C-alpha positions in Angstrom: 17.1 39.2 116.8 17.3 37.9 120.4 14.8 38.9 123.0 16.1 39.2 126.6 14.1 39.4 129.8 15.9 40.1 133.1 14.6 39.3 136.5 15.8 38.9 140.1 16.5 42.5 141.0 15.2 44.0 144.3 16.1 45.7 147.5 18.9 44.1 149.6 20.9 45.3 152.6 24.6 45.9 152.3 26.5 42.6 152.5 23.6 40.7 151.0 23.3 38.7 147.7 21.2 38.7 144.7 21.0 36.5 141.6 19.9 38.1 138.4 18.5 36.0 135.5 18.4 36.8 131.8 16.1 34.6 129.7 16.8 34.6 126.0 14.5 33.7 123.2 14.4 34.1 119.4 17.6 33.6 117.4 19.6 32.4 120.4 21.7 30.1 118.2 23.4 33.3 116.8 24.7 34.4 120.2 28.5 34.6 120.5 28.6 36.3 123.9 26.4 37.7 126.6 27.0 40.4 129.1 25.7 42.3 132.0 25.9 46.1 132.3 24.6 48.6 134.8 23.6 52.2 134.9 23.6 54.0 138.2 21.7 57.2 138.7 23.5 60.1 137.1 26.2 57.9 135.6 27.0 56.3 132.3 26.3 52.7 131.6 29.2 50.5 132.6 30.3 46.9 131.9 29.9 44.4 134.7 30.5 40.8 133.4 30.5 38.8 130.2 30.4 35.1 129.2 31.4 33.5 125.9 28.7 31.2 124.8 30.9 28.5 123.2 33.0 27.7 126.3 31.6 29.8 129.2 34.9 31.8 129.4 34.2 34.7 131.7 35.4 38.2 132.3 34.5 40.7 135.1 34.9 44.3 135.8 37.7 45.0 138.3 35.4 47.0 140.6 33.3 44.0 141.4 35.7 41.1 140.8 35.6 38.5 143.5 31.9 39.3 144.2 30.4 38.2 140.9 29.8 34.9 139.1 28.3 34.9 135.6 27.0 31.5 134.4 24.7 30.1 131.8 22.2 27.3 131.4 22.1 26.2 127.8 19.0 24.1 128.2 17.1 27.1 129.5 18.8 29.7 127.3 19.4 31.7 130.5 22.4 33.6 131.9 22.8 34.3 135.6 24.7 36.9 137.5 25.3 36.0 141.1 26.3 39.1 143.1 27.6 38.7 146.7 28.6 41.2 149.4 26.7 43.9 147.7 27.5 47.5 148.5 25.3 50.7 148.3 27.4 51.8 145.3 26.2 48.8 143.4 22.7 50.3 143.3 21.8 50.6 139.6 19.6 49.2 136.8 21.2 46.1 135.6 20.9 45.2 131.9 21.5 41.9 130.1 22.8 42.1 126.5 23.6 39.6 123.7 26.2 39.9 120.9 26.2 37.9 117.7 29.8 38.9 116.8 31.9 38.9 119.9 32.1 39.0 123.7 33.7 41.1 126.3 33.3 44.7 127.5 34.0 46.2 124.0 31.9 43.9 121.9 29.0 45.2 119.9 25.9 44.0 121.7 22.9 43.7 119.4 20.1 42.9 121.8 19.3 44.4 125.2 16.8 43.6 127.9 14.6 46.1 129.7 16.7 46.1 132.9 16.1 45.1 136.4 16.6 47.5 139.4 19.0 46.6 142.1 19.0 48.7 145.3 21.4 48.2 148.1 20.7 49.9 151.4 23.3 50.8 153.9 
């Protein structure tokens, strides 16, 4: 099992930026891919971004493409999500997840963090 702890959320004005962090511990050697998801009030959880652990190949949701960068620091077992030009509709709880079997929006994610709140004011 992998333990995940997100940080970096907060309140930001529209057009601003935030960098979310996800620190992993435990059986991190079994990680195949990691992803970021979000859940807005009253909506289902949706995929945001993913990174393949072996080669850092990335994939993003179309709705935020061009405004996101997902990256990793192997030495720190940490994944980052840089979000730029944030919009009020980006307001949500953002979750980090790890998969031992795949990567991408449809992979089965085994471990989830507790989430970090991102609020974008207009």
